[in-house]
Phi, psi and omega in degrees: 000133181290164178298322179296314179300319179299326182296335181255001188286105176075015181203168172274136184268132172260115182250125183246137178251137168224155176275123180298131178085006178251117359280343177201168183299319183298318179292321176303316180299314179295322181295316181299314180296317181295319180293321177298319180291335184267001174113001174295137184267330179215139175247130171258129176252117176282127174279117184300138186219148185285343183223066184279084192294339181269358188258145172279185189296327183298311182282330173304313180294325177295319177300316180298317180297316182295315180295319179297327182271012170088019179290136176228165178298319180298319178296324178292318176301314180297320180294315180298322179299321177292315182297323185299338177283350185242342181231149182255345185291157178298141175238127182242153167259135167250122185212172174259162187293329183301310179301326179292315180293319180296320180289328185106121187303310182295317179297319181298313182287327175300311181292326176299313180297317180297324182280340182097024175286133183269331184198171181220139177243128184232092188300331183261017175260106181297151180305319182294343182247013184295342175302340177300332182236337189303315184295316182288328175296314179299320182303322184254011177060040173251120186285127175271109185279131180272150176242138174233130183241167176303337181269002182293333172054232184293348180276350186306310183295319180296317178296316183297317181298328185272349191290149177230155177078274170206164178257126178274107182264117181280123190286334188204166179289156176099199185261176178295160178152162179288133177232145179285331177221153175258109194264340184283160179274067185293334179298322179293324178294315179300319180298319178297318181297315186292343177287339185237352186212143175260004178295133181302148178244128175239137185259133178224180184079109170095350182282124186222352182232159176303323181295316178296319180298317180293321179297316181288322179293331181294332182254004181217203180250004179172169181232143180246126180238126182232292188301324180297323177287318180297326177296322177295318179295321177299320183287318189254348176057231182293348178260023188272352186299311181294315176300322178293317177301318180298316179297313181300321181294340180278345181272108180244106181258000000 
Protein backbone atom coordinates (compact mmCIF):
# COMPACT_ATOMS: atom_id res chain seq x y z
CA UNK A 1 0.00 0.00 0.00
CA UNK A 2 1.36 3.42 -0.96
CA UNK A 3 1.91 6.15 1.61
CA UNK A 4 -0.99 8.13 0.10
CA UNK A 5 -3.33 5.15 0.36
CA UNK A 6 -2.29 4.61 3.99
CA UNK A 7 -3.17 8.23 4.80
CA UNK A 8 -6.81 7.50 3.91
CA UNK A 9 -6.94 3.95 5.24
CA UNK A 10 -9.75 3.72 7.76
CA UNK A 11 -9.77 7.42 8.62
CA UNK A 12 -10.37 10.92 7.35
CA UNK A 13 -7.15 12.52 6.11
CA UNK A 14 -5.99 15.93 7.32
CA UNK A 15 -3.90 17.49 4.56
CA UNK A 16 -1.90 20.62 5.37
CA UNK A 17 -0.40 23.04 2.87
CA UNK A 18 2.57 25.32 3.44
CA UNK A 19 4.61 27.41 1.04
CA UNK A 20 8.13 26.03 0.70
CA UNK A 21 10.78 28.47 1.88
CA UNK A 22 8.41 30.75 3.79
CA UNK A 23 9.92 32.34 5.80
CA UNK A 24 12.99 30.20 5.04
CA UNK A 25 13.95 26.63 4.17
CA UNK A 26 14.98 25.78 7.73
CA UNK A 27 11.61 26.81 9.15
CA UNK A 28 9.78 24.87 6.43
CA UNK A 29 11.73 21.78 7.42
CA UNK A 30 10.86 22.24 11.09
CA UNK A 31 7.21 22.87 10.26
CA UNK A 32 6.82 19.67 8.24
CA UNK A 33 8.30 17.56 11.01
CA UNK A 34 6.19 19.29 13.66
CA UNK A 35 2.97 18.90 11.68
CA UNK A 36 3.64 15.23 11.06
CA UNK A 37 4.20 14.73 14.80
CA UNK A 38 0.97 16.62 15.54
CA UNK A 39 -1.27 14.42 13.40
CA UNK A 40 -1.24 15.82 9.88
CA UNK A 41 -1.70 12.91 7.46
CA UNK A 42 -0.32 14.50 4.27
CA UNK A 43 1.78 17.62 3.70
CA UNK A 44 1.58 19.70 0.52
CA UNK A 45 4.56 21.94 -0.16
CA UNK A 46 3.84 24.82 -2.49
CA UNK A 47 6.75 25.61 -4.79
CA UNK A 48 6.92 29.43 -4.78
CA UNK A 49 6.15 30.91 -8.17
CA UNK A 50 6.02 34.47 -9.49
CA UNK A 51 2.56 34.07 -11.07
CA UNK A 52 0.46 31.77 -8.84
CA UNK A 53 -2.87 32.17 -10.64
CA UNK A 54 -4.86 29.81 -8.38
CA UNK A 55 -3.75 31.49 -5.15
CA UNK A 56 -5.32 34.22 -3.10
CA UNK A 57 -3.39 37.07 -1.51
CA UNK A 58 -2.22 35.06 1.53
CA UNK A 59 -0.30 32.48 -0.50
CA UNK A 60 0.75 35.06 -3.12
CA UNK A 61 2.51 36.99 -0.36
CA UNK A 62 4.05 33.78 0.98
CA UNK A 63 5.44 33.03 -2.48
CA UNK A 64 6.93 36.52 -2.62
CA UNK A 65 8.57 36.11 0.80
CA UNK A 66 10.00 32.72 -0.11
CA UNK A 67 11.41 33.90 -3.44
CA UNK A 68 12.85 37.03 -1.84
CA UNK A 69 14.58 34.84 0.77
CA UNK A 70 16.25 32.76 -1.91
CA UNK A 71 14.07 29.66 -2.10
CA UNK A 72 14.74 27.51 -5.17
CA UNK A 73 13.44 24.18 -6.43
CA UNK A 74 16.83 22.59 -5.76
CA UNK A 75 16.80 23.79 -2.15
CA UNK A 76 13.32 22.32 -1.71
CA UNK A 77 14.42 18.96 -3.10
CA UNK A 78 17.36 18.91 -0.68
CA UNK A 79 15.11 19.87 2.23
CA UNK A 80 12.53 17.17 1.43
CA UNK A 81 15.31 14.58 1.25
CA UNK A 82 16.37 15.54 4.79
CA UNK A 83 12.77 15.53 6.05
CA UNK A 84 12.06 12.14 4.51
CA UNK A 85 14.53 10.53 6.93
CA UNK A 86 12.37 11.76 9.81
CA UNK A 87 8.74 11.51 8.68
CA UNK A 88 6.72 8.72 7.09
CA UNK A 89 3.64 10.64 5.94
CA UNK A 90 3.13 11.46 2.23
CA UNK A 91 4.77 14.65 0.99
CA UNK A 92 3.41 16.33 -2.12
CA UNK A 93 4.50 19.25 -4.24
CA UNK A 94 1.91 21.74 -5.42
CA UNK A 95 3.31 23.65 -8.35
CA UNK A 96 2.48 25.21 -11.67
CA UNK A 97 3.44 23.62 -14.95
CA UNK A 98 5.97 26.31 -15.87
CA UNK A 99 8.52 25.52 -13.10
CA UNK A 100 8.36 21.81 -14.01
CA UNK A 101 8.98 22.49 -17.70
CA UNK A 102 11.75 25.00 -17.00
CA UNK A 103 13.46 22.53 -14.67
CA UNK A 104 12.92 19.68 -17.13
CA UNK A 105 10.18 17.08 -16.67
CA UNK A 106 12.46 14.06 -16.35
CA UNK A 107 14.93 15.84 -14.12
CA UNK A 108 12.10 17.16 -11.90
CA UNK A 109 10.56 13.72 -11.45
CA UNK A 110 13.93 12.05 -10.97
CA UNK A 111 14.76 14.41 -8.14
CA UNK A 112 11.21 14.08 -6.73
CA UNK A 113 11.60 10.31 -6.55
CA UNK A 114 15.08 10.58 -5.03
CA UNK A 115 13.84 13.01 -2.37
CA UNK A 116 10.81 10.89 -1.45
CA UNK A 117 8.04 13.02 -2.96
CA UNK A 118 4.86 10.96 -3.23
CA UNK A 119 2.81 13.12 -5.56
CA UNK A 120 2.39 16.38 -7.42
CA UNK A 121 -0.58 18.73 -7.84
CA UNK A 122 -0.56 21.08 -10.83
CA UNK A 123 -3.57 23.47 -10.74
CA UNK A 124 -2.98 24.96 -14.21
CA UNK A 125 -2.65 21.61 -16.01
CA UNK A 126 -6.00 20.91 -17.71
CA UNK A 127 -7.27 17.34 -17.61
CA UNK A 128 -7.14 17.17 -21.40
CA UNK A 129 -3.42 18.00 -21.31
CA UNK A 130 -2.41 15.81 -18.36
CA UNK A 131 -0.50 13.61 -20.80
CA UNK A 132 2.18 16.31 -20.62
CA UNK A 133 3.11 14.91 -17.19
CA UNK A 134 1.25 11.65 -16.62
CA UNK A 135 3.73 9.39 -18.40
CA UNK A 136 6.82 10.83 -16.71
CA UNK A 137 5.06 10.76 -13.32
CA UNK A 138 4.25 7.08 -13.79
CA UNK A 139 7.83 6.40 -14.86
CA UNK A 140 9.18 7.69 -11.55
CA UNK A 141 6.25 6.56 -9.36
CA UNK A 142 5.17 10.10 -8.51
CA UNK A 143 1.37 10.33 -8.32
CA UNK A 144 -0.22 13.06 -10.44
CA UNK A 145 -3.14 14.23 -8.31
CA UNK A 146 -6.31 15.25 -10.17
CA UNK A 147 -8.41 18.29 -9.28
CA UNK A 148 -12.17 18.57 -9.68
CA UNK A 149 -13.94 21.91 -9.26
CA UNK A 150 -17.59 23.04 -9.29
CA UNK A 151 -16.92 24.18 -12.86
CA UNK A 152 -15.68 20.76 -14.04
CA UNK A 153 -19.21 19.95 -15.18
CA UNK A 154 -19.48 17.10 -17.65
CA UNK A 155 -15.75 16.39 -17.28
CA UNK A 156 -16.20 15.38 -13.63
CA UNK A 157 -16.74 11.68 -14.28
CA UNK A 158 -13.89 11.42 -16.78
CA UNK A 159 -11.46 13.09 -14.37
CA UNK A 160 -12.63 10.89 -11.49
CA UNK A 161 -12.25 7.65 -13.46
CA UNK A 162 -8.66 8.57 -14.35
CA UNK A 163 -7.66 9.81 -10.88
CA UNK A 164 -4.91 8.27 -8.76
CA UNK A 165 -3.92 8.74 -5.13
CA UNK A 166 -6.75 11.03 -4.14
CA UNK A 167 -8.94 13.61 -5.82
CA UNK A 168 -8.46 17.24 -4.81
CA UNK A 169 -12.01 18.60 -4.74
CA UNK A 170 -12.15 22.39 -4.96
CA UNK A 171 -14.86 23.60 -2.59
CA UNK A 172 -15.75 26.87 -4.27
CA UNK A 173 -15.15 29.16 -7.19
CA UNK A 174 -12.18 31.52 -7.21
CA UNK A 175 -8.72 31.32 -5.71
CA UNK A 176 -7.40 29.89 -2.46
CA UNK A 177 -8.03 31.78 0.74
CA UNK A 178 -9.81 31.81 4.08
CA UNK A 179 -13.62 31.88 3.75
CA UNK A 180 -16.24 32.28 6.45
CA UNK A 181 -18.57 29.88 4.64
CA UNK A 182 -18.25 27.21 1.96
CA UNK A 183 -21.07 28.09 -0.43
CA UNK A 184 -20.84 25.60 -3.31
CA UNK A 185 -22.75 22.33 -3.39
CA UNK A 186 -19.59 20.28 -3.02
CA UNK A 187 -21.58 17.35 -1.59
CA UNK A 188 -23.25 16.88 -4.98
CA UNK A 189 -19.85 16.87 -6.68
CA UNK A 190 -18.57 14.21 -4.26
CA UNK A 191 -21.68 12.12 -4.96
CA UNK A 192 -21.02 12.27 -8.72
CA UNK A 193 -17.42 11.22 -8.21
CA UNK A 194 -18.31 8.27 -6.00
CA UNK A 195 -20.63 6.84 -8.62
CA UNK A 196 -17.67 6.23 -10.94
CA UNK A 197 -14.58 6.08 -8.73
CA UNK A 198 -13.41 4.65 -5.41
CA UNK A 199 -10.46 7.06 -5.25
CA UNK A 200 -10.59 9.08 -1.99
CA UNK A 201 -11.83 12.68 -2.21
CA UNK A 202 -10.35 15.49 -0.11
CA UNK A 203 -11.87 18.96 -0.09
CA UNK A 204 -9.77 22.12 -0.20
CA UNK A 205 -9.94 25.90 -0.84
CA UNK A 206 -11.38 28.09 1.91
CA UNK A 207 -11.28 25.72 4.90
CA UNK A 208 -9.93 27.63 7.88
CA UNK A 209 -11.58 26.42 11.10
CA UNK A 210 -11.93 23.07 12.88
CA UNK A 211 -15.68 23.28 12.32
CA UNK A 212 -15.31 23.75 8.55
CA UNK A 213 -12.76 20.94 8.39
CA UNK A 214 -15.12 18.58 10.20
CA UNK A 215 -18.03 19.60 7.99
CA UNK A 216 -16.07 18.96 4.80
CA UNK A 217 -14.54 15.71 6.08
CA UNK A 218 -18.03 14.45 6.96
CA UNK A 219 -19.04 14.47 3.29
CA UNK A 220 -15.68 13.38 1.87
CA UNK A 221 -12.52 11.49 2.81
CA UNK A 222 -10.48 14.41 4.10
CA UNK A 223 -9.92 18.14 4.39
CA UNK A 224 -7.14 20.33 3.02
CA UNK A 225 -6.12 23.47 4.92
CA UNK A 226 -3.64 25.94 3.49
CA UNK A 227 -4.21 29.68 3.79
CA UNK A 228 -5.13 29.51 7.48
CA UNK A 229 -1.78 27.85 8.22
CA UNK A 230 0.14 30.20 5.93
CA UNK A 231 -1.42 33.18 7.76
CA UNK A 232 0.00 31.86 11.04
CA UNK A 233 3.42 31.52 9.42
CA UNK A 234 3.12 35.07 8.07
CA UNK A 235 2.36 36.36 11.58
CA UNK A 236 5.04 34.48 13.51
CA UNK A 237 7.74 33.88 10.90
CA UNK A 238 10.60 31.76 12.23
CA UNK A 239 8.71 31.39 15.51
CA UNK A 240 5.67 29.84 13.81
CA UNK A 241 6.30 26.17 14.61
CA UNK A 242 4.54 26.13 17.98
CA UNK A 243 1.54 28.25 16.85
CA UNK A 244 1.10 26.00 13.80
CA UNK A 245 1.30 22.89 16.00
CA UNK A 246 -1.36 24.38 18.26
CA UNK A 247 -3.64 25.07 15.27
CA UNK A 248 -3.07 21.59 13.84
CA UNK A 249 -3.90 19.98 17.18
CA UNK A 250 -7.29 21.71 17.09
CA UNK A 251 -8.24 19.95 13.84
CA UNK A 252 -9.90 16.69 14.79
CA UNK A 253 -11.21 14.74 11.80
